[in-house]
N, C-alpha and C positions, 0 to 999 in steps of 0.2 A: 693809617687807615684801619678802621675797626674790622675785626674778623667776625665771622658768623657766631663765634662763641661769646662775643662781648654782650649782646643783648640777653643771651641765655644766662650768662653769669650775673648780669644785673638783675634779672628776674629771680634768680636763685637767692641773691642777696636780699631782695625785698621779701621773698618767702621766708627766709630765715628770721628777719626782724618781725614779721607778722606772727610766725609760729612762737617766737619767744614771748612776744607781748600777750598773745592769747593764752599760752600755757602758764603765765604768771598771773594774769588778771582773773581768769576763769575760776581757779580754785579759791581764791580769796573771795570773789563775789558769791560763789556757791555757799561758802561757810557762814555768810552773814544773812542768809535767808533759810529759815527752818523748812519751808516747803521744798526748796531746791535740794537741801541735804536729804530729806526724806525720799525724794525722787531718785537721787544718786544712789541711795542705799536700798532701793527697791530690789527685792530678790536676795538680799543678804540676811533676811530674817531678823532685822533689827527694828524694833518699834521705839520711836523716840518721842519724848515730850519736848518741853522747852530745853534748848541747849544752854548750858552754863558757859560763861566766858572762858573758863579753863578748857572745856571740851572743844569750844570753837578754836582756841589757840592750838590745841593738839591737832585738830583736823587741818587747820591751815598749814602748820609746820609739816605734818606727814605728807600732805598732798603737794606742797610747794617745793619740798626738798628735791624730788626728782626733776621738777621743772627747772630749778636753778642749776642743777648739775648739767642738764642738757643745754641750758642757755650758755654755760661756760664752754661746753664743747662747740656749740654752734657759733659763738662769737669768735672762737679761734679759727673757724673756717672762713670768716668774712674776708680777711686780708688775702687768703689763698684764692678766693673766688676771683679777685682782680687779676692775679697771675694766670689762673686758668682761662679767664676771659681773653687775655692777651695771647693765649696759646703757649705760654711759657711753662717749662718743666723746671721747677726750682725746688730746692730742699724744703722751703717753707711749706709747700703743699703737702709733702710727706709728714712733716711735723704736725700740721693742722689735722690731717687724717688720723694720725695716731692719737691726738688729743680728743678728737670727736669719738674715736673708738673707745677710749678710756671712759668718757662720760656715758656712752651708751652701755658699756659693760657695767659700770657702777649702778646705773638705773636698773638694769636687769637683776643685779645682785640685791639691790635694796627693795625691789617690789614685794617679795614675800614677807620681808621683815616689816616694811611699812604697813602692809595690809594687816598683819597680825597685831601690830601696835594700835592701829586705828580701831580695829574691831574690839580689842580689849578695852580701849578707852570708851568706846560707845556703849559697851555692855557692863561697865564697871559698877556693879551694884550687888549686894548680897543675893546669891542664888541665880544671878543672871550672867556672870562672867563667861565669855566665850572667846576662844582664840582659834583662828583659822591657821592651820599649819599645812603648807603645801606649796608647790611651785607650779605656776601656770605655764602654759605653752608660750605665752607672750614673753615671760621672763626668760625662758630658755632661749627663745629666738633673739632677744636683746643681748644676752650674754654671748651667743654665737656670733652675732653681727658685730658686736663690740670687739670681740677677740680677733675677728677677721680684719676689721679696720685697723686695729692696733698692729697686726702682723704686716699689713700692707704698707703702713707708714714708713718704717725703716727701708723697705724695698724701694719705695718711690724716692726716698731721700738718696739712697745709693745710686739709683738710676740717674737722678738729676746731677749728682756729683760726677758720675762717669761721663754724662753728656757734656758738662762744662769742661772736663779735662780733654775730651776728644775734640771739642771745637777748637782747641788750641793747635791741633795738628792739621786742621783743614786750611 
């Protein structure tokens, strides 16, 4: 008999797939349209002409890398969502949580580096080179969230193992 968590777990799985698809397709689509790139960079102080194929490639790679990292973490959560939907506490859920935490942490650490590389590539011309050095609040929050999820993963795995052992005594 399905539990109340099953529909929610199914919706979460659909949301994960939609988020992965959007985060991978959107950066690629943006970098193939000069107008969308200009809109995305509005407020960065970067004035662009026509984008070279090399610059497009750098833009795609720097914006796609965090999306792929998060996709790796989110895809690891998919099997765990089935267990959560059935109301099971299993070690796999803790491992998935730890993997998701690592991917979020890596994205937070990458954010200032990726932004600096992208800005340098966009302004790479004599007398125009600019590099932004700094850490945004978003990056700090991503690192904190990722570290928290990574810390909770082993705790949940241990709790699941203890639950399995204790069920043998009942």
